[in-house]
C-alpha positions as CSV (number, residue, x, y, z in Angstrom):
1,M,150.1,270.6,-98.5
2,P,151.6,273.2,-96.3
3,K,154.9,272.9,-94.7
4,L,155.0,271.4,-91.0
5,K,156.0,274.1,-88.4
6,T,158.7,272.9,-85.8
7,H,157.3,273.1,-82.1
8,K,159.7,275.4,-80.6
9,G,159.4,273.8,-77.1
10,A,160.4,270.5,-78.4
11,A,163.2,271.9,-80.6
12,R,165.0,273.5,-77.5
13,R,164.6,270.1,-75.4
14,F,165.4,267.6,-78.4
15,H,167.5,267.3,-81.3
16,V,167.9,264.7,-84.2
17,T,171.4,263.3,-84.9
18,G,172.6,262.6,-88.6
19,T,171.5,258.8,-88.2
20,G,167.9,260.0,-87.2
21,K,168.1,259.3,-83.5
22,V,166.1,261.7,-81.2
23,V,168.6,263.0,-78.7
24,R,167.9,264.9,-75.2
25,T,169.9,266.2,-72.5
26,K,169.9,265.0,-68.9
27,G,169.0,265.8,-65.6
28,P,168.6,268.8,-63.3
29,K,171.6,271.0,-64.4
30,S,170.4,274.6,-63.3
31,H,170.2,275.2,-59.6
32,L,170.9,273.4,-56.2
33,R,173.8,271.6,-58.0
34,R,176.3,272.6,-55.7
35,N,175.2,270.4,-52.7
36,K,175.0,267.3,-54.7
37,A,177.6,264.9,-55.1
38,K,180.7,265.1,-57.8
39,R,179.6,261.6,-59.2
40,V,175.9,262.7,-59.3
41,R,176.8,266.1,-61.1
42,R,179.2,264.1,-63.6
43,L,176.1,261.6,-64.3
44,F,174.0,264.5,-65.6
45,G,176.7,265.7,-68.2
46,G,176.0,264.4,-71.5
47,K,173.1,263.5,-73.9
48,V,171.1,260.5,-74.1
49,A,168.9,258.7,-77.0
50,T,165.2,258.7,-76.2
51,A,163.4,255.5,-76.2
52,P,162.3,254.5,-79.9
53,T,158.6,254.8,-79.4
54,F,159.0,258.2,-77.8
55,A,161.1,259.3,-80.7
56,K,158.3,258.2,-82.9
57,K,155.9,260.6,-81.3
58,L,158.3,263.5,-81.4
59,K,159.1,263.2,-85.0
60,P,156.0,265.4,-86.4
61,Y,157.3,268.1,-83.8
62,L,160.8,268.4,-85.2
63,P,160.3,268.1,-89.0
64,S,163.5,269.6,-90.2
């Protein structure tokens, strides 16, 4: 059986943690950010785990 290729679009958007969770970055970070409230900008800061059902669908795209 051949190796699975990584889906590069998924690899840029998601990554797998050491414990196996699939993590994504939050929110609109790129443009029109100046005129958002400071609190809103802060909320879009970190990373968040995806839902378990969605993570199951993503696993074949991120084999490594």
